[in-house]
DOVEX-134270 format. One line per field, with one value per residue: y, z, x of N, C-alpha, C in turn; residue in one letter; residue number from 1. Coordinates in nm, 3 decimals. Each point is the difference from the previous one (the first is absolute). Example, Ala and Ser with C-alpha at 12.3 -4.5 7.8 and 13.67 -1.06 7.14 Angstrom:
DOVEX-134270
nnorth (-0.569/0.105)
nup (0.780/-0.072)
neast (1.319/-0.035)
canorth (0.119/0.119)
caup (0.000/0.006)
caeast (-0.089/0.082)
cnorth (0.120/0.109)
cup (0.000/0.073)
ceast (0.090/-0.077)
rest (A/S)
nr (1/2)
//
This chain:
DOVEX-134270
nnorth (4.894/-0.103/-0.050/-0.071/0.028/0.109/-0.029/-0.033/0.106/0.073/-0.072/0.005/0.123/-0.012/-0.051/-0.122/-0.035/-0.059/-0.101/0.040/0.005/-0.128/-0.001/0.085/-0.077/-0.075/0.024/0.013/-0.084/-0.090/0.052/-0.020/-0.131/-0.050/0.055/-0.077/-0.133/0.032/0.009/-0.079/0.034/-0.031/0.105/0.046/-0.051/-0.007/0.117/0.031/-0.020/0.029/0.105/-0.102/-0.093/0.151/0.038/-0.084/-0.023/0.113/0.012/-0.108/0.041/0.094/-0.083/0.036/-0.031/-0.083/0.066/-0.004/-0.113/-0.033/0.039/-0.075/-0.092/0.000/0.049/0.081/-0.148/-0.017/0.047/0.073/0.022/0.008/0.099/0.070/-0.045/0.008/0.091/0.045/-0.025/0.038/0.013/-0.119/0.039/0.099/-0.049/0.044/0.089/-0.060/0.103/0.054/0.034/0.051/0.009/0.025/0.077/0.028/0.017/-0.007/0.107/-0.011/-0.033/0.054/0.076/-0.059/0.014/0.105/-0.019/-0.057/0.086/0.102/0.004/-0.045/0.102/-0.121/0.114/0.015/0.060/0.139/-0.038/-0.111/0.099/-0.024/0.125/-0.098/-0.032/0.152/-0.006/-0.119/0.014/0.111/-0.072/-0.066/0.025/-0.117/0.108/0.007/-0.059/0.027/-0.018/0.129/-0.082/0.008/-0.032/-0.107/-0.047/0.047/-0.085/-0.062/0.015/-0.065/-0.010/-0.123/-0.044/-0.101/-0.023/0.121/0.011/-0.130/0.030/0.133/-0.038/-0.063/0.076/0.086/-0.136/-0.016/0.109/-0.055/-0.109/0.044/0.102/-0.041/-0.045/0.066)
nup (4.364/-0.072/0.098/0.101/0.111/-0.059/0.022/0.109/0.029/-0.060/0.054/0.098/-0.042/-0.036/0.092/-0.062/-0.065/0.122/-0.082/-0.107/0.077/0.057/-0.126/0.006/0.138/-0.100/-0.144/0.053/0.083/-0.123/-0.086/0.124/-0.011/-0.122/0.012/0.113/-0.061/-0.109/0.101/-0.033/-0.051/0.123/0.009/-0.095/0.056/0.134/-0.013/-0.027/0.100/0.057/-0.065/-0.006/0.066/-0.002/-0.108/0.084/0.056/-0.050/0.015/0.111/-0.062/0.040/-0.035/-0.152/0.050/0.035/0.101/-0.154/0.019/0.066/-0.088/-0.059/0.071/0.005/-0.118/0.063/0.066/-0.088/0.069/-0.076/0.077/0.063/-0.083/-0.015/0.157/0.012/-0.073/0.073/0.117/-0.095/0.010/-0.009/0.047/0.121/-0.029/0.107/-0.022/0.073/0.074/0.130/0.079/0.043/-0.147/0.086/0.108/-0.093/-0.110/0.076/0.119/-0.117/-0.037/0.047/-0.012/-0.126/-0.014/0.097/-0.045/-0.117/0.052/0.008/-0.123/-0.012/0.110/0.117/0.052/-0.143/0.089/0.004/0.115/-0.072/-0.054/-0.056/0.021/0.099/0.039/0.009/0.043/0.103/0.000/0.000/0.046/0.061/-0.125/0.056/0.115/0.016/-0.087/0.054/0.122/-0.050/0.005/-0.127/0.027/0.059/-0.070/-0.036/0.126/-0.093/-0.101/0.111/-0.061/-0.023/0.100/-0.095/0.050/-0.015/-0.107/-0.025/0.088/-0.039/-0.097/0.024/0.030/-0.071/-0.067/0.085/-0.009/-0.114/0.043/0.095/-0.049/-0.058/0.170/0.019)
neast (-11.824/-0.053/-0.065/0.053/-0.068/0.009/0.110/-0.012/-0.055/0.039/0.067/-0.100/-0.041/0.154/0.037/-0.065/0.139/-0.002/0.036/-0.040/-0.079/0.060/0.005/-0.128/-0.031/0.029/-0.051/-0.081/-0.002/0.042/-0.082/-0.094/0.066/-0.015/-0.123/-0.051/0.041/-0.071/-0.052/-0.103/-0.115/0.002/-0.089/0.055/0.124/-0.070/-0.057/0.116/0.082/-0.058/0.007/0.102/-0.051/-0.036/0.042/0.075/-0.108/0.000/0.151/-0.021/-0.088/0.045/0.096/-0.035/-0.123/0.052/-0.028/-0.053/-0.062/0.139/0.093/-0.106/-0.022/0.108/-0.009/0.095/0.002/0.086/0.120/0.040/0.111/-0.097/-0.095/0.095/0.022/-0.104/-0.015/0.118/-0.071/-0.026/0.156/-0.001/-0.099/0.080/0.133/-0.065/0.078/0.064/0.017/-0.113/0.043/-0.099/0.029/0.143/-0.042/-0.122/0.096/0.142/-0.076/-0.081/0.122/0.048/-0.093/0.026/0.114/-0.029/-0.146/0.077/0.105/-0.133/-0.059/0.111/-0.001/0.024/0.010/0.072/0.088/-0.004/-0.070/-0.076/-0.019/0.119/0.053/0.075/-0.111/-0.075/0.089/0.035/-0.121/0.066/0.115/-0.108/0.037/-0.027/0.017/-0.140/-0.041/-0.136/0.097/0.002/0.080/-0.028/-0.124/0.020/0.071/-0.139/0.003/0.076/-0.126/-0.059/0.124/-0.067/0.108/0.007/0.108/0.043/-0.009/0.056/0.104/0.013/-0.019/0.092/0.109/0.016/-0.019/0.083/0.037/-0.017/0.101/-0.043/0.058/0.072/0.001/0.108)
canorth (-0.149/-0.095/-0.061/-0.144/-0.022/0.005/-0.082/-0.138/0.010/-0.024/-0.138/-0.139/0.003/-0.060/-0.103/-0.085/-0.114/0.029/-0.008/0.140/0.080/-0.032/0.031/0.125/0.030/-0.076/0.080/0.150/-0.036/-0.010/0.130/0.087/-0.035/0.056/0.134/0.025/-0.015/0.090/0.118/0.066/0.047/-0.125/-0.010/0.024/-0.126/-0.098/0.018/-0.027/-0.139/-0.025/0.007/-0.013/-0.085/0.030/-0.058/-0.103/-0.054/0.035/0.022/-0.122/-0.074/0.123/0.073/0.098/0.116/-0.017/0.105/0.099/0.038/0.053/0.129/0.101/0.015/0.080/0.120/0.130/-0.037/-0.055/0.066/-0.055/-0.136/-0.137/-0.082/-0.032/-0.099/-0.124/-0.014/-0.077/-0.154/-0.063/0.090/-0.073/0.032/0.147/0.069/0.086/-0.078/0.009/0.102/0.010/-0.122/-0.065/-0.077/-0.143/-0.075/-0.063/-0.125/-0.060/-0.036/-0.044/-0.137/-0.070/-0.044/-0.129/-0.073/-0.011/-0.058/-0.104/-0.093/-0.033/-0.105/-0.112/-0.020/-0.054/0.099/0.102/0.118/0.080/-0.008/-0.100/0.063/0.087/0.043/-0.097/-0.094/0.044/0.039/-0.139/-0.004/0.132/-0.091/-0.126/0.023/-0.097/0.040/0.117/-0.010/0.096/0.145/0.078/0.087/0.116/0.124/0.019/0.060/0.152/0.090/-0.001/0.179/0.106/-0.031/-0.088/-0.135/-0.101/-0.058/0.143/0.055/-0.104/0.012/0.096/-0.083/-0.127/0.093/0.048/-0.103/-0.079/0.129/0.018/-0.112/-0.053/0.051/-0.078/-0.146/-0.104)
caup (-0.059/0.055/0.121/0.022/0.002/-0.130/-0.110/0.014/-0.030/-0.156/-0.036/0.026/-0.104/-0.165/0.027/0.072/0.021/0.127/-0.012/-0.061/0.097/0.076/-0.115/-0.003/0.124/0.013/-0.066/0.082/0.072/-0.028/-0.035/0.099/0.063/-0.095/0.035/0.139/-0.020/-0.109/0.072/-0.077/0.046/0.035/-0.016/-0.147/-0.060/0.045/-0.092/-0.144/0.008/0.047/-0.131/-0.137/-0.104/0.028/-0.109/-0.044/0.016/-0.111/-0.133/-0.008/-0.127/-0.098/0.064/-0.038/0.085/0.159/0.046/-0.055/0.077/0.141/0.008/-0.040/0.126/0.113/-0.064/0.092/0.136/0.006/-0.101/-0.144/0.010/0.013/-0.105/-0.084/0.040/0.013/-0.171/-0.027/0.042/-0.060/-0.144/-0.096/-0.048/-0.022/-0.047/0.072/0.022/0.158/0.030/0.113/0.133/0.053/-0.121/-0.018/0.131/0.027/-0.064/0.095/0.063/-0.061/-0.027/0.139/0.094/-0.048/0.034/0.136/0.034/-0.042/0.081/0.135/-0.029/0.015/0.133/0.095/0.061/-0.082/0.069/-0.013/0.094/0.013/-0.111/0.061/-0.105/-0.101/-0.057/-0.084/-0.117/-0.065/-0.094/-0.108/-0.104/-0.070/-0.100/-0.019/0.103/-0.054/-0.163/-0.041/0.024/-0.068/0.061/-0.054/0.030/0.140/-0.043/0.012/0.122/0.021/-0.056/0.097/0.101/0.113/-0.075/0.019/0.089/0.106/-0.047/0.040/0.143/0.025/-0.070/0.103/0.140/-0.058/-0.007/0.116/0.084/-0.040/-0.016/0.050/-0.125/-0.104/0.016/-0.017)
caeast (0.021/-0.072/0.065/0.015/-0.145/-0.084/0.065/-0.064/-0.131/0.015/0.077/-0.090/-0.104/-0.031/0.059/-0.075/0.063/0.057/0.129/0.027/0.014/0.114/0.115/-0.014/0.047/0.152/0.074/-0.012/0.109/0.126/0.008/0.013/0.117/0.131/0.007/0.084/0.149/0.040/-0.032/-0.129/-0.145/-0.056/-0.121/-0.045/0.006/-0.093/-0.127/0.028/-0.010/-0.139/-0.113/0.038/-0.076/-0.121/-0.097/0.028/-0.126/-0.062/0.091/0.079/-0.022/0.008/0.134/0.039/-0.079/0.075/0.071/-0.029/-0.121/0.006/0.023/-0.123/-0.094/0.096/0.049/-0.063/0.031/0.150/0.057/0.050/0.052/-0.085/-0.076/0.071/0.056/-0.070/-0.007/0.132/0.024/-0.065/0.062/-0.009/-0.129/-0.060/0.085/0.035/0.182/0.010/0.121/0.013/-0.002/-0.131/-0.006/0.066/-0.033/-0.138/0.023/0.063/-0.093/-0.108/0.046/0.053/-0.140/-0.076/0.088/0.001/-0.129/0.006/0.124/-0.048/-0.113/0.115/0.043/-0.083/-0.129/-0.057/0.024/0.114/0.130/0.137/0.087/0.111/0.057/0.096/-0.109/-0.035/0.114/-0.004/-0.105/0.025/0.118/-0.069/-0.104/-0.044/-0.075/-0.051/0.066/-0.049/0.061/0.090/0.124/0.072/-0.111/0.073/0.139/0.023/0.020/0.154/0.029/-0.026/0.121/0.014/0.037/-0.076/-0.038/-0.093/-0.124/-0.069/-0.020/-0.085/-0.149/-0.042/-0.045/-0.160/-0.090/-0.005/-0.108/-0.162/-0.048/-0.148/-0.110/-0.004/-0.048/0.104)
cnorth (-0.064/-0.065/-0.131/-0.067/0.032/-0.095/-0.153/-0.030/-0.017/-0.107/-0.096/0.062/-0.031/-0.159/-0.113/-0.105/0.013/-0.025/0.136/0.108/0.011/0.010/0.157/0.072/-0.021/0.135/0.143/-0.023/0.035/0.162/0.103/-0.013/0.090/0.172/0.043/0.031/0.105/0.183/0.076/0.003/-0.173/-0.026/0.008/-0.130/-0.102/-0.006/-0.050/-0.202/-0.070/-0.001/-0.007/-0.104/-0.010/-0.078/-0.142/-0.114/0.025/-0.021/-0.148/-0.083/0.109/0.065/0.145/0.128/-0.003/0.126/0.145/0.077/0.015/0.133/0.104/0.014/0.053/0.136/0.111/-0.045/-0.040/0.116/-0.076/-0.069/-0.130/-0.059/-0.040/-0.131/-0.105/-0.026/-0.077/-0.132/-0.081/0.064/-0.089/0.008/0.119/0.078/0.107/-0.100/0.024/0.074/0.057/-0.097/-0.012/-0.073/-0.143/-0.078/-0.049/-0.130/-0.094/-0.071/-0.095/-0.128/-0.057/-0.052/-0.124/-0.083/-0.061/-0.048/-0.131/-0.067/-0.051/-0.128/-0.135/-0.049/-0.067/0.023/0.072/0.147/0.072/0.008/-0.093/0.017/0.064/0.058/-0.093/-0.078/0.101/0.000/-0.109/-0.003/0.080/-0.081/-0.102/0.029/-0.089/0.021/0.099/0.054/0.148/0.142/0.015/0.035/0.118/0.134/0.018/0.083/0.169/0.051/0.053/0.182/0.085/-0.031/-0.057/-0.149/-0.111/-0.057/0.048/-0.020/-0.150/0.030/0.078/-0.055/-0.104/0.074/0.059/-0.076/-0.070/0.085/0.017/-0.157/-0.026/0.094/-0.076/-0.160/-0.097/0.055)
cup (0.136/0.145/-0.011/-0.020/-0.118/-0.122/0.021/-0.017/-0.170/-0.025/0.024/-0.108/-0.102/0.017/0.103/0.052/0.095/-0.032/-0.057/0.110/0.089/-0.117/0.049/0.110/0.031/-0.052/0.068/0.133/-0.019/-0.041/0.105/0.053/-0.129/0.052/0.085/-0.040/-0.089/0.067/-0.115/0.062/0.029/-0.011/-0.133/-0.077/0.033/-0.090/-0.125/-0.034/0.044/-0.121/-0.140/-0.053/0.047/-0.131/-0.063/-0.004/-0.179/-0.116/0.005/-0.160/-0.119/0.099/-0.030/0.063/0.164/0.020/-0.032/0.065/0.160/-0.036/-0.032/0.148/0.105/-0.061/0.104/0.123/0.037/-0.117/-0.125/0.031/0.061/-0.104/-0.118/0.027/-0.030/-0.185/-0.030/0.028/-0.100/-0.200/-0.092/-0.077/-0.031/-0.063/0.123/0.083/0.140/-0.039/0.091/0.117/0.016/-0.117/-0.009/0.137/-0.027/-0.087/0.057/0.076/-0.010/-0.044/0.130/0.115/-0.049/0.052/0.151/0.044/-0.021/0.069/0.152/-0.001/-0.002/0.099/0.062/0.031/-0.087/0.045/-0.060/0.105/-0.024/-0.153/0.051/-0.159/-0.103/-0.087/-0.145/-0.101/-0.083/-0.081/-0.094/-0.105/-0.039/-0.095/-0.020/0.095/-0.025/-0.145/-0.036/0.042/-0.062/0.059/-0.063/0.066/0.186/0.001/-0.048/0.112/-0.009/-0.061/0.096/0.132/0.120/-0.050/0.016/0.148/0.142/-0.063/0.039/0.161/0.017/-0.033/0.113/0.128/-0.028/0.021/0.142/0.096/-0.030/-0.016/0.069/-0.101/-0.099/0.002/-0.038/0.146)
ceast (-0.052/0.038/-0.008/-0.148/-0.083/0.091/-0.043/-0.141/-0.004/0.079/-0.126/-0.096/0.048/0.091/-0.055/0.076/0.076/0.185/0.050/-0.016/0.092/0.116/0.042/0.061/0.137/0.101/-0.009/0.114/0.111/0.041/0.059/0.154/0.085/-0.022/0.100/0.139/0.069/-0.033/-0.104/-0.085/-0.065/-0.140/-0.024/0.063/-0.048/-0.132/0.014/-0.002/-0.140/-0.099/0.089/-0.080/-0.153/-0.125/0.043/-0.078/-0.053/0.042/0.086/-0.011/0.048/0.146/0.024/-0.053/0.056/0.045/-0.051/-0.165/-0.008/0.049/-0.117/-0.036/0.066/0.041/-0.076/0.000/0.124/0.076/0.057/0.117/-0.011/-0.038/0.121/0.090/-0.122/-0.027/0.144/-0.006/-0.064/0.027/-0.031/-0.109/-0.059/0.096/0.087/0.152/0.004/0.127/0.047/0.031/-0.119/-0.063/0.045/-0.016/-0.112/0.022/0.014/-0.060/-0.099/0.073/0.043/-0.082/-0.028/0.119/0.022/-0.084/0.016/0.099/-0.082/-0.098/0.085/0.033/-0.077/-0.128/-0.078/0.005/0.100/0.114/0.099/0.074/0.127/0.075/0.076/-0.102/-0.004/0.141/-0.022/-0.117/0.026/0.046/-0.051/-0.101/-0.109/-0.127/-0.106/0.041/-0.066/0.041/0.096/0.158/0.069/-0.067/0.052/0.120/0.015/0.027/0.140/-0.007/-0.050/0.091/-0.058/0.037/-0.111/-0.012/-0.058/-0.137/-0.106/-0.046/-0.089/-0.150/-0.051/-0.052/-0.156/-0.096/-0.013/-0.082/-0.115/-0.106/-0.117/-0.103/0.005/-0.008/0.124/0.083)
rest (M/I/D/R/T/E/A/L/S/L/L/H/Q/Y/L/Q/N/E/K/L/I/F/H/C/L/A/V/E/A/I/M/Q/K/I/A/S/H/L/H/K/D/I/E/L/W/G/L/T/G/L/L/H/D/L/D/Y/E/Y/T/E/K/N/P/E/K/H/A/T/I/T/A/E/L/I/D/G/I/L/P/S/E/S/I/H/A/I/K/A/H/N/Y/I/H/T/G/Y/L/P/T/S/K/I/D/K/A/L/I/S/A/D/A/V/S/G/L/I/I/A/S/A/L/V/M/P/H/K/K/L/S/E/V/K/P/K/T/V/T/K/K/F/S/D/K/S/F/A/K/G/C/D/R/D/R/I/L/L/C/E/D/I/E/I/S/L/E/E/F/L/K/I/S/L/T/A/L/Q/E/I/A/S/E/I/K/L)
nr (1/2/3/4/5/6/7/8/9/10/11/12/13/14/15/16/17/18/19/20/21/22/23/24/25/26/27/28/29/30/31/32/33/34/35/36/37/38/39/40/41/42/43/44/45/46/47/48/49/50/51/52/53/54/55/56/57/58/59/60/61/62/63/64/65/66/67/68/69/70/71/72/73/74/75/76/77/78/79/80/81/82/83/84/85/86/87/88/89/90/91/92/93/94/95/96/97/98/99/100/101/102/103/104/105/106/107/108/109/110/111/112/113/114/115/116/117/118/119/120/121/122/123/124/125/126/127/128/129/130/131/132/133/134/135/136/137/138/139/140/141/142/143/144/145/146/147/148/149/150/151/152/153/154/155/156/157/158/159/160/161/162/163/164/165/166/167/168/169/170/171/172/173/174/175/176/177/178/179/180/181/182/183/184)
//
Protein backbone atom coordinates (compact mmCIF):
# COMPACT_ATOMS: atom_id res chain seq x y z
CA MET A 1 0.00 0.00 0.00
CA ILE A 2 1.16 3.51 -0.81
CA ASP A 3 2.17 5.71 2.14
CA ARG A 4 0.98 9.26 2.78
CA THR A 5 4.14 10.91 1.41
CA GLU A 6 3.74 9.03 -1.87
CA ALA A 7 0.01 9.80 -1.92
CA LEU A 8 0.68 13.53 -1.46
CA SER A 9 3.19 13.41 -4.30
CA LEU A 10 0.59 11.75 -6.50
CA LEU A 11 -2.01 14.33 -5.46
CA HIS A 12 0.27 17.20 -6.45
CA GLN A 13 1.15 15.46 -9.69
CA TYR A 14 -2.47 15.27 -10.82
CA LEU A 15 -4.07 18.31 -9.18
CA GLN A 16 -3.01 21.91 -9.66
CA ASN A 17 -5.97 23.75 -8.12
CA GLU A 18 -5.05 24.66 -4.54
CA LYS A 19 -8.68 24.65 -3.35
CA LEU A 20 -9.17 21.15 -4.73
CA ILE A 21 -6.00 19.99 -2.97
CA PHE A 22 -7.30 21.57 0.26
CA HIS A 23 -10.62 19.75 -0.29
CA CYS A 24 -8.77 16.43 -0.57
CA LEU A 25 -6.82 17.19 2.60
CA ALA A 26 -10.09 18.03 4.34
CA VAL A 27 -11.73 14.78 3.28
CA GLU A 28 -8.62 12.89 4.38
CA ALA A 29 -8.81 14.45 7.86
CA ILE A 30 -12.52 13.71 8.21
CA MET A 31 -12.05 10.12 7.04
CA GLN A 32 -9.27 9.61 9.59
CA LYS A 33 -11.51 10.88 12.41
CA ILE A 34 -14.40 8.69 11.29
CA ALA A 35 -12.08 5.67 11.09
CA SER A 36 -10.84 6.37 14.59
CA HIS A 37 -14.41 6.72 15.87
CA LEU A 38 -15.41 3.42 14.23
CA HIS A 39 -12.15 1.61 15.16
CA LYS A 40 -11.20 1.15 11.51
CA ASP A 41 -7.85 1.49 9.71
CA ILE A 42 -7.06 5.21 10.07
CA GLU A 43 -4.26 5.21 7.50
CA LEU A 44 -6.31 3.37 4.87
CA TRP A 45 -9.39 5.53 5.35
CA GLY A 46 -7.27 8.69 5.28
CA LEU A 47 -5.55 7.71 2.04
CA THR A 48 -8.92 6.90 0.50
CA GLY A 49 -10.13 10.40 1.35
CA LEU A 50 -6.90 12.04 0.22
CA LEU A 51 -6.95 10.44 -3.24
CA HIS A 52 -10.71 10.31 -3.91
CA ASP A 53 -10.69 13.25 -6.37
CA LEU A 54 -7.33 12.56 -8.00
CA ASP A 55 -8.85 12.73 -11.50
CA TYR A 56 -11.21 15.66 -10.88
CA GLU A 57 -9.36 18.24 -12.99
CA TYR A 58 -9.36 15.79 -15.91
CA THR A 59 -12.98 14.70 -15.57
CA GLU A 60 -14.69 17.89 -14.42
CA LYS A 61 -16.48 18.25 -17.77
CA ASN A 62 -17.08 14.49 -18.05
CA PRO A 63 -18.56 13.47 -14.69
CA GLU A 64 -19.32 9.98 -15.96
CA LYS A 65 -15.55 9.35 -15.98
CA HIS A 66 -14.90 10.83 -12.53
CA ALA A 67 -13.52 8.26 -10.09
CA THR A 68 -12.96 5.64 -12.79
CA ILE A 69 -9.69 7.25 -13.89
CA THR A 70 -8.64 7.59 -10.25
CA ALA A 71 -9.39 3.89 -9.77
CA GLU A 72 -7.11 3.06 -12.70
CA LEU A 73 -4.36 5.33 -11.36
CA ILE A 74 -4.36 3.79 -7.88
CA ASP A 75 -5.00 0.17 -8.89
CA GLY A 76 -2.41 -1.92 -7.10
CA ILE A 77 -1.34 0.84 -4.69
CA LEU A 78 -4.50 0.92 -2.56
CA PRO A 79 -6.64 -2.08 -1.60
CA SER A 80 -9.82 -2.93 -3.46
CA GLU A 81 -12.01 -1.59 -0.65
CA SER A 82 -10.52 1.89 -1.19
CA ILE A 83 -10.94 1.67 -4.93
CA HIS A 84 -14.57 0.62 -4.51
CA ALA A 85 -15.19 3.52 -2.09
CA ILE A 86 -13.69 5.99 -4.55
CA LYS A 87 -15.84 4.64 -7.39
CA ALA A 88 -18.89 4.60 -5.10
CA HIS A 89 -18.47 8.27 -4.16
CA ASN A 90 -19.61 8.98 -7.74
CA TYR A 91 -22.12 6.11 -7.84
CA ILE A 92 -24.60 8.07 -9.94
CA HIS A 93 -22.18 7.82 -12.86
CA THR A 94 -20.04 4.79 -12.05
CA GLY A 95 -22.79 2.39 -11.01
CA TYR A 96 -20.75 1.31 -7.97
CA LEU A 97 -23.29 1.47 -5.18
CA PRO A 98 -22.10 2.42 -1.70
CA THR A 99 -22.42 -0.70 0.42
CA SER A 100 -19.62 -0.66 3.00
CA LYS A 101 -18.89 1.72 5.84
CA ILE A 102 -15.87 3.15 4.04
CA ASP A 103 -18.02 3.79 0.93
CA LYS A 104 -20.66 5.67 2.89
CA ALA A 105 -18.12 7.48 5.05
CA LEU A 106 -16.34 8.81 1.96
CA ILE A 107 -19.58 10.10 0.46
CA SER A 108 -20.54 11.78 3.74
CA ALA A 109 -17.07 13.22 4.33
CA ASP A 110 -16.89 14.58 0.79
CA ALA A 111 -20.19 16.42 1.21
CA VAL A 112 -19.74 17.64 4.78
CA SER A 113 -16.35 19.16 4.04
CA GLY A 114 -18.07 21.66 1.74
CA LEU A 115 -20.69 22.54 4.33
CA ILE A 116 -18.12 23.15 7.06
CA ILE A 117 -15.81 25.17 4.84
CA ALA A 118 -18.75 27.28 3.66
CA SER A 119 -19.65 27.81 7.33
CA ALA A 120 -16.14 29.06 8.04
CA LEU A 121 -16.16 31.40 5.06
CA VAL A 122 -19.19 33.32 6.39
CA MET A 123 -17.53 33.88 9.77
CA PRO A 124 -16.13 37.36 10.52
CA HIS A 125 -12.49 36.23 10.15
CA LYS A 126 -13.21 33.32 7.79
CA LYS A 127 -11.58 30.85 10.18
CA LEU A 128 -12.57 27.32 11.17
CA SER A 129 -11.78 28.21 14.77
CA GLU A 130 -14.85 30.48 14.74
CA VAL A 131 -17.20 27.66 13.74
CA LYS A 132 -19.02 25.80 16.51
CA PRO A 133 -20.84 22.47 16.19
CA LYS A 134 -24.14 24.29 16.76
CA THR A 135 -23.35 26.57 13.80
CA VAL A 136 -22.77 23.62 11.47
CA THR A 137 -25.99 21.96 12.63
CA LYS A 138 -27.90 25.17 11.97
CA LYS A 139 -26.29 25.58 8.52
CA PHE A 140 -27.12 21.96 7.71
CA SER A 141 -30.80 22.69 8.39
CA ASP A 142 -30.78 25.87 6.31
CA LYS A 143 -31.37 24.54 2.79
CA SER A 144 -30.63 27.97 1.30
CA PHE A 145 -27.09 27.85 2.72
CA ALA A 146 -24.47 26.08 0.58
CA LYS A 147 -27.13 24.91 -1.85
CA GLY A 148 -24.67 22.70 -3.73
CA CYS A 149 -24.03 20.67 -0.60
CA ASP A 150 -26.10 17.50 -0.80
CA ARG A 151 -27.54 16.93 2.67
CA ASP A 152 -28.71 13.43 1.75
CA ARG A 153 -25.08 12.46 1.13
CA ILE A 154 -24.14 13.80 4.56
CA LEU A 155 -26.98 11.82 6.13
CA LEU A 156 -25.34 8.59 4.98
CA CYS A 157 -23.39 8.97 8.23
CA GLU A 158 -26.43 7.43 9.92
CA ASP A 159 -25.91 4.28 7.83
CA ILE A 160 -22.51 3.88 9.48
CA GLU A 161 -24.06 4.29 12.92
CA ILE A 162 -22.97 7.86 13.61
CA SER A 163 -25.72 10.34 14.39
CA LEU A 164 -25.83 13.51 12.33
CA GLU A 165 -24.98 15.64 15.36
CA GLU A 166 -21.96 13.49 16.23
CA PHE A 167 -20.83 13.30 12.59
CA LEU A 168 -20.90 17.08 12.22
CA LYS A 169 -18.91 17.44 15.45
CA ILE A 170 -16.32 14.84 14.38
CA SER A 171 -15.96 16.45 10.97
CA LEU A 172 -15.62 19.97 12.35
CA THR A 173 -12.95 18.84 14.81
CA ALA A 174 -11.05 17.12 12.01
CA LEU A 175 -11.00 20.28 9.92
CA GLN A 176 -10.12 22.53 12.83
CA GLU A 177 -7.07 20.34 13.49
CA ILE A 178 -5.76 20.95 9.95
CA ALA A 179 -6.99 24.55 9.62
CA SER A 180 -3.54 26.01 9.01
CA GLU A 181 -2.78 23.37 6.37
CA ILE A 182 -5.91 24.32 4.40
CA LYS A 183 -5.51 28.04 5.16
CA LEU A 184 -8.71 28.42 7.17
